[in-house]
C-alpha positions as CSV (number, residue, x, y, z in Angstrom):
1,M,117.8,66.5,88.0
2,K,119.1,69.2,90.3
3,I,117.1,72.5,89.8
4,A,117.9,75.9,91.3
5,M,115.3,78.6,91.8
6,M,117.0,82.0,92.4
7,V,114.9,84.7,94.0
8,D,115.7,88.0,95.7
9,A,113.1,87.4,98.4
10,Y,111.5,84.3,99.8
11,K,109.6,83.2,102.9
12,P,108.6,84.6,105.4
13,Y,108.0,87.4,102.7
14,V,104.6,86.8,101.3
15,S,104.0,87.4,97.6
16,G,102.6,85.7,94.5
17,I,106.1,84.8,93.4
18,T,106.9,83.3,96.7
19,N,103.7,81.2,96.7
20,Y,104.3,80.1,93.1
21,I,107.9,79.0,93.7
22,E,107.0,77.1,96.8
23,L,104.1,75.4,94.9
24,N,106.1,74.7,91.8
25,K,109.0,73.3,93.9
26,L,106.6,70.9,95.6
27,F,105.2,69.5,92.4
28,L,108.6,69.2,90.8
29,E,109.8,67.3,93.8
30,R,106.8,65.0,93.6
31,A,107.9,64.3,90.1
32,G,111.2,63.1,91.4
33,Q,113.3,66.2,90.9
34,E,115.8,67.8,93.4
35,V,114.8,71.5,93.8
36,Y,116.7,74.2,95.7
37,V,115.7,77.8,96.4
38,F,118.6,80.3,96.6
39,T,117.8,83.6,98.3
40,F,119.1,86.3,100.6
41,G,118.6,86.9,104.3
42,G,116.1,85.4,106.7
43,E,118.7,82.9,108.1
44,E,116.7,82.9,111.4
45,Y,113.5,81.8,109.7
46,H,112.7,78.1,109.8
47,D,109.8,76.0,108.5
48,Q,109.2,72.6,107.1
49,E,110.5,73.3,103.6
50,T,113.8,71.7,102.8
51,R,116.6,72.8,100.4
52,V,116.2,76.6,101.0
53,I,119.7,78.1,100.8
54,R,120.0,81.5,102.3
55,S,123.0,83.9,102.1
56,P,123.4,86.9,104.3
57,G,122.0,90.2,103.2
58,L,121.2,93.7,104.4
59,P,117.5,94.2,105.1
60,L,115.9,96.9,103.0
61,V,113.8,98.7,105.7
62,D,110.7,96.6,106.2
63,T,110.2,95.5,102.5
64,G,111.1,91.9,103.1
65,Y,113.9,92.2,100.6
66,Y,117.6,92.0,101.4
67,L,120.5,93.6,99.6
68,S,123.5,91.5,98.7
69,F,125.9,91.1,95.8
70,Q,127.2,87.7,96.6
71,Y,126.3,84.3,97.9
72,S,128.1,82.5,100.7
73,R,130.8,80.1,99.6
74,K,128.6,77.1,100.5
75,A,125.7,78.5,98.4
76,R,128.0,79.3,95.5
77,E,129.5,75.8,95.4
78,L,126.1,74.2,95.6
79,L,124.7,76.4,92.9
80,Q,127.5,75.4,90.6
81,S,126.5,71.8,90.9
82,M,123.0,72.4,89.5
83,D,121.8,71.0,86.1
84,V,119.6,74.0,85.4
85,I,119.0,77.4,87.0
86,H,115.7,79.3,87.0
87,V,116.0,83.0,87.8
88,H,112.9,84.8,89.0
89,H,114.3,88.3,89.5
90,P,116.6,89.9,86.9
91,F,118.7,92.3,88.9
92,L,120.4,90.8,92.0
93,S,119.6,87.1,91.4
94,G,119.9,87.4,87.7
95,R,123.4,88.9,87.7
96,L,124.6,86.4,90.3
97,A,123.3,83.5,88.1
98,L,125.4,84.8,85.2
99,H,128.4,85.5,87.5
100,Y,128.5,82.1,89.3
101,A,126.9,79.7,86.8
102,R,127.7,80.8,83.3
103,P,131.4,79.9,83.6
104,F,130.3,76.3,84.3
105,N,128.0,76.2,81.3
106,I,124.9,75.6,83.4
107,P,121.7,76.5,81.5
108,I,119.9,79.6,82.9
109,L,116.3,80.6,82.2
110,F,114.5,83.6,83.4
111,T,110.8,84.3,84.1
112,N,109.7,87.9,84.2
113,H,107.0,88.0,86.9
114,T,106.9,91.8,87.6
115,R,106.0,95.1,85.9
116,Y,109.2,96.8,86.9
117,D,108.3,99.9,85.0
118,L,105.1,100.4,87.1
119,Y,106.9,99.5,90.3
120,A,109.5,102.2,89.8
121,Q,106.7,104.8,89.3
122,T,104.9,103.6,92.4
123,Y,107.7,103.4,94.8
124,I,109.9,106.3,93.7
125,P,107.5,109.3,93.5
126,G,108.6,112.0,91.1
127,L,110.8,109.6,89.1
128,P,110.4,110.6,85.4
129,E,108.8,107.8,83.4
130,E,111.4,108.3,80.8
131,L,114.2,107.6,83.3
132,S,112.8,104.2,84.4
133,A,112.0,103.3,80.8
134,T,115.6,104.2,79.7
135,F,117.1,102.0,82.4
136,L,114.9,99.0,81.5
137,E,115.6,99.5,77.8
138,N,119.3,99.4,78.5
139,Y,119.3,96.6,81.0
140,M,116.6,94.1,80.0
141,P,117.7,93.4,76.3
142,N,121.3,92.5,77.3
143,F,120.2,90.5,80.3
144,C,117.6,88.5,78.3
145,T,120.1,87.9,75.5
146,A,122.4,86.2,78.1
147,M,119.7,83.8,79.1
148,D,119.2,80.4,77.6
149,M,115.5,80.8,77.7
150,V,113.1,83.7,78.6
151,I,109.6,83.0,79.9
152,S,106.7,85.4,80.2
153,P,103.6,84.2,82.2
154,S,101.3,86.1,79.9
155,A,101.2,87.4,76.3
156,G,100.6,90.9,77.6
157,M,103.9,90.8,79.6
158,A,105.7,89.5,76.6
159,Q,104.6,92.7,74.8
160,V,105.9,94.8,77.7
161,L,109.3,93.1,77.4
162,R,109.2,93.9,73.6
163,S,108.6,97.5,74.5
164,F,111.8,97.4,76.5
165,K,113.5,96.5,73.2
166,V,114.0,92.8,74.2
167,Q,114.6,90.9,70.9
168,T,115.3,87.5,72.5
169,P,112.7,84.8,71.8
170,I,110.0,84.8,74.6
171,S,108.1,81.6,75.5
172,I,104.6,82.1,77.0
173,L,104.3,79.7,80.0
174,P,101.6,80.6,82.6
175,N,102.4,80.2,86.3
176,G,100.4,77.3,87.8
177,V,97.9,77.2,90.6
178,D,97.0,74.3,92.9
179,L,93.4,73.8,91.8
180,S,93.1,70.6,93.8
181,R,92.4,72.9,96.8
182,F,89.1,73.9,95.1
183,E,88.0,70.4,94.3
184,A,86.8,69.6,97.8
185,P,83.2,70.4,98.8
186,P,82.7,73.8,100.3
187,G,83.1,73.9,104.1
188,Q,80.7,75.3,106.7
189,E,79.3,78.7,105.9
190,F,81.2,80.7,108.6
191,L,81.9,83.9,106.8
192,R,78.5,85.6,106.7
193,A,77.9,84.7,110.4
194,R,81.3,86.1,111.4
195,L,80.6,89.4,109.5
196,G,77.0,89.6,110.7
197,L,75.6,89.5,107.1
198,H,72.2,88.6,105.9
199,P,71.7,85.8,103.3
200,N,70.8,88.3,100.6
201,D,73.9,90.4,101.2
202,L,76.5,90.4,98.4
203,I,80.1,89.8,99.3
204,L,82.8,91.2,97.0
205,V,86.3,89.9,97.8
206,Y,89.8,90.9,97.1
207,S,92.7,88.6,98.0
208,G,96.4,89.7,98.0
209,R,99.0,92.0,99.4
210,L,97.7,95.4,100.7
211,A,100.3,97.3,98.8
212,R,100.4,100.5,96.8
213,E,101.0,98.8,93.5
214,K,97.7,97.0,93.9
215,N,95.7,100.2,93.4
216,L,93.4,99.5,96.4
217,A,92.7,103.1,97.2
218,F,91.0,103.3,93.8
219,L,89.1,100.1,94.5
220,L,87.9,101.4,97.9
221,Q,86.8,104.7,96.3
222,T,84.8,102.9,93.7
223,F,83.2,100.6,96.2
224,I,82.3,103.4,98.6
225,G,80.5,105.2,95.8
226,A,78.6,102.0,94.8
227,A,77.7,101.2,98.4
228,Q,75.6,104.4,98.6
229,A,73.2,103.0,96.0
230,L,73.5,99.3,96.6
231,T,72.8,98.9,100.3
232,N,73.4,95.1,100.4
233,I,77.0,95.0,99.2
234,H,80.1,94.3,101.3
235,L,83.8,94.4,100.5
236,L,86.1,91.8,102.0
237,L,89.9,92.5,101.8
238,I,91.9,89.3,102.5
239,G,95.6,89.9,103.3
240,D,97.9,92.4,104.9
241,G,100.7,94.7,103.8
242,P,102.2,98.1,104.0
243,E,99.0,100.0,103.0
244,R,96.8,98.4,105.6
245,E,96.7,101.4,107.9
246,A,96.1,103.9,105.1
247,L,93.3,101.8,103.6
248,G,91.8,101.4,107.0
249,Q,91.8,105.2,107.5
250,Q,90.2,105.6,104.1
251,A,87.5,103.1,104.9
252,N,86.7,104.5,108.4
253,A,86.4,108.0,107.0
254,S,83.8,106.9,104.5
255,P,80.0,106.5,104.9
256,A,80.5,102.8,103.9
257,A,82.9,102.0,106.8
258,E,80.7,99.2,108.2
259,K,80.6,97.5,104.8
260,I,84.4,97.2,104.4
261,H,86.0,94.3,106.2
262,F,89.7,93.6,106.7
263,T,90.6,90.0,107.6
264,G,94.4,90.4,108.1
265,Q,96.7,87.7,106.9
266,V,95.0,84.4,106.1
267,S,96.9,81.2,105.6
268,Y,97.2,80.1,102.0
269,A,95.4,76.9,102.8
270,E,92.4,78.9,104.1
271,I,91.9,81.1,101.1
272,P,89.6,78.7,99.2
273,H,87.2,78.6,102.1
274,Y,86.9,82.4,102.0
275,L,86.5,82.6,98.2
276,R,83.8,80.0,98.0
277,Q,81.6,81.9,100.3
278,A,81.9,85.2,98.3
279,D,79.8,86.3,95.3
280,A,82.4,88.0,93.1
281,F,86.1,88.8,93.0
282,V,87.3,92.4,92.5
283,T,90.7,93.9,91.7
284,A,91.8,97.3,90.5
285,S,95.5,96.4,90.0
286,I,97.2,97.4,86.8
287,S,100.7,96.1,87.9
288,E,100.0,92.4,87.5
289,V,101.8,90.1,85.2
290,H,100.0,86.9,85.9
291,P,97.7,87.3,89.0
292,L,97.3,83.9,90.7
293,S,94.6,85.4,92.9
294,V,92.4,85.9,89.9
295,I,92.9,82.3,88.8
296,E,92.1,81.1,92.3
297,A,88.9,83.2,92.3
298,M,87.9,81.6,89.0
299,A,88.6,78.1,90.3
300,A,86.3,79.0,93.2
301,G,83.6,79.8,90.7
302,L,83.6,83.5,91.2
303,P,83.2,86.1,88.4
304,V,86.0,88.6,88.3
305,L,85.8,92.4,87.9
306,G,89.1,94.0,86.9
307,I,90.9,96.7,84.9
308,D,91.7,95.9,81.3
309,S,95.5,95.8,81.6
310,V,98.4,93.4,81.3
311,G,97.9,90.4,83.5
312,V,94.3,90.7,84.5
313,G,93.3,91.4,80.9
314,D,95.2,88.3,79.8
315,I,93.2,86.0,82.1
316,V,89.7,87.4,82.4
317,R,87.6,87.0,79.3
318,H,85.2,90.0,79.2
319,E,81.5,89.0,79.4
320,E,82.6,85.3,79.6
321,T,84.4,84.9,82.9
322,G,84.2,88.4,84.2
323,L,84.0,92.1,83.4
324,L,86.9,94.4,82.4
325,A,86.8,98.2,82.6
326,P,89.2,101.0,81.6
327,H,91.2,102.6,84.4
328,N,88.8,105.3,85.4
329,L,86.3,105.6,88.2
330,A,83.1,106.0,86.1
331,A,83.7,103.0,83.9
332,F,84.8,100.7,86.8
333,S,81.8,101.8,88.9
334,A,79.4,101.1,86.0
335,Q,80.8,97.5,85.7
336,L,80.8,97.0,89.4
337,T,77.1,98.1,89.6
338,R,76.2,95.8,86.7
339,L,78.0,92.8,88.3
340,C,76.2,93.4,91.6
341,L,72.7,93.7,90.1
342,D,72.8,90.8,87.6
343,S,72.9,87.5,89.6
344,A,72.3,85.4,86.4
345,L,75.4,87.0,84.8
346,R,77.5,86.3,87.9
347,K,76.4,82.6,87.9
348,K,77.2,82.2,84.2
349,M,80.6,83.8,84.4
350,G,81.5,82.0,87.6
351,A,80.8,78.6,85.9
352,N,82.8,79.6,82.9
353,G,85.7,80.7,85.0
354,R,85.8,77.4,86.9
355,T,86.2,75.6,83.6
356,I,88.8,77.9,82.1
357,A,90.9,77.9,85.3
358,Q,91.8,74.3,84.5
359,E,94.3,75.7,81.9
360,Y,96.4,76.9,84.8
361,D,96.5,73.7,86.9
362,I,100.0,73.4,88.5
363,R,99.8,69.7,87.7
364,R,99.9,70.7,84.0
365,T,102.2,73.7,84.1
366,S,104.9,72.1,86.2
367,Q,105.2,69.2,83.7
368,T,105.5,71.7,80.9
369,L,108.2,73.5,82.8
370,L,110.1,70.3,83.6
371,K,110.2,69.4,79.9
372,Q,111.9,72.8,79.3
373,Y,114.4,72.1,82.0
374,Q,115.2,68.7,80.6
375,R,115.6,70.2,77.1
376,L,118.0,72.9,78.3
377,A,120.0,70.5,80.4
378,G,120.4,68.1,77.5
379,A,121.4,70.8,75.0
380,K,125.0,71.5,74.1
381,P,126.5,74.5,76.0
382,T,126.5,77.7,74.0
383,H,128.8,79.8,76.1
384,K,131.8,77.6,76.7
385,N,134.1,79.4,74.4
386,E,133.6,82.8,75.9
387,L,137.1,83.6,77.3
388,G,135.8,85.9,80.1
389,Y,133.6,83.2,81.5
390,Q,136.4,80.7,81.4
391,L,138.7,83.0,83.3
392,R,136.0,83.6,85.9
393,R,135.5,79.9,86.3
394,F,139.2,79.4,86.9
395,M,139.5,82.3,89.4
396,G,136.3,81.1,91.2
397,R,138.2,78.1,92.5
398,F,140.4,80.3,94.7
399,K,137.7,82.5,96.2
400,A,136.9,82.2,100.0
């Protein structure tokens, strides 16, 4: 089967979506499928991954995204030979999927990975909430209706889509994680020596992009307060991103500067080694849909502290695999302090998390996804009689 993954941004851009698509592609290929990634820009970037099809695009400052409203002719013709198309961004890639593939009756499915309502508020300061909500309420229902299948990685995100007035059936299918990376015995204890920590020091770890939507300024503020009372705690921030400088300034201006450690970008393969040497995973993000970093932390045997919101709240089971708090400093600080002081609780929740993380094993989720691809590819076309699509298919033969 020939499968297309359509994304607005791909490597070298680093994100949870990028990591998931690369991983899912790998496991589908191991199952004998032929998987292609269609994206924009980055034509000069080369790595060992095959079947990545890039069309020219205009770089959007330093975001890692490119703006384009069309694929190259080569990409377009290849896309139209696919058996099924999986869209991972609804705006640019999503519209192109409908434009290029619907006239050929190729099944199209869409996974909503992102809280677009919160991203709009984060990156367009002053934008009225009503304006972003109105746009999504007008766009998402029609777009989802045009899909052959709509997937949400979590039940919470499905409810968010419903709040945008999406009436289309939504299937809950979690994004998978390669848990085999956590099955090997822990490596050498390098982290504490590198950071100059004592054996009884407690390491709290965050892994992910250092970006505004991750609410890391809130996390630092909470940790700085707790560190005044708990003298043996340290915070390790794994990753890089546009907020690195601002967060560094916040840390350096605080009385807990020597307890906050930035690793910079760490290769995906190295993440398990860092996680297994920490004591707990912490995140303050409220923009997640299905945070793979939380699942990875659970697979590493770490209890998780997060905010009770869509995404994190769908994965973390309060008092069982971690602790959830409302989005306010006092409540989050209280749970952070409790987590640090209760070693027995950390051990119990970490063990529970390791077991529950198995539900998200990529070896399981990729097979479930493949069954959906096969079902859609084998179904009768439902759009073949739409005159507009037929005319577009005819005219497409003459485009340069």
